[in-house]
N, C-alpha and C positions, 0 to 999 in steps of 0.2 A: 384458825383458832376461833373459838367462840366463847361467849359468856352466857351462862344459863343456870338453871336451878337456883334462882334467887330466893334467899330466906331473909328474915328480918335483919340479921347482922352479918350474913355471909353470902358470898357469891361463889359460883363454881365456874371454872374455865377448863377447856379441853379441846379435843379434836385438833390437836397441835401437829400440823404437818409441815415439815421443812424439807425442801429438796436437797439431795446430796450435793448439788452444785451451788447451793446458797453460800454466801460469805460466812466465815467462821463466827462472826458476832451475831448472826441472825437469831440464835436461840436466846442469847442475853437480851438483845434489843426487843424481841417480841414479848418475852416474859415481863420485862420492865414496862412495856406499853400496856399490856393487859392489866398489870397491877396499878399503873397510873390511872387507868380507866375505872377499875373496880374500887380502888381505895380513894382516888382523887375525885373523879367525876360522880360516881355513884355513892360515895361516902360510906362504904362498908367498912367494918372493923376487922373482918376476917375473910379469908378465902378457903374453900375446901375443894378437893379434887381427888381423883383416883388415877393410879398408874398401874398398868399390868406388871406383875412381878418380873416377868421375863425381860422387860424393857429397862435393863440395868443402867444404861446411860442416862435415861430420863429420871429414873429414881435417884441416881447420884447427883444429877443437876439440881433437883428440887431440895435435896438434903443440903447441898452446898449453899443454896439460897436461904436456908433456915427453916424449911418446912419440916413438920413433925408427923411421923406415922402415928395415927390414933387408932387404927383398926386394920384388920386384914382378913381376907377370905382366901379361898383356894386360888383365885386368879389375880386379885388386886391388892394393892396397898392403898389405904385411904389416908390422905394428908389433911392437916390444918395448917394454915399460914396466917398468923396475926399481922395486923398493920404494923405493930412495933418492930417485928422482924424485917418487914419490908423497908421501913424507914432506915434501918441500919445498913442493909445491903444496898439500898439506893445510893448511899454516900460512896460506897466502894465503886459502883458502876455508873456514877453520874455522868461521866463523859459520853455514855451511849444515849443519853436523853436529850442532847442538844440538837 
């Protein structure tokens, strides 16, 4: 995973690769860590990212985390994820941040 495409109030993250043999919590833990970095360390107010439409599991994951589709094209869905939504979901999954 990487953080890139930094704007004045928003960061992008992606290139999210998780091995099939990884522990079940890897997706949650890695997403929380990237948001901790982007929102906590870098002090951004929002994240933005895109997901291929065919990647249904990842699309569903981001929607469960509270991300909103703001645009789409033939291949991708484009999401925004504000800090406020992260602070809510962080409470639900705080046990993964220890």
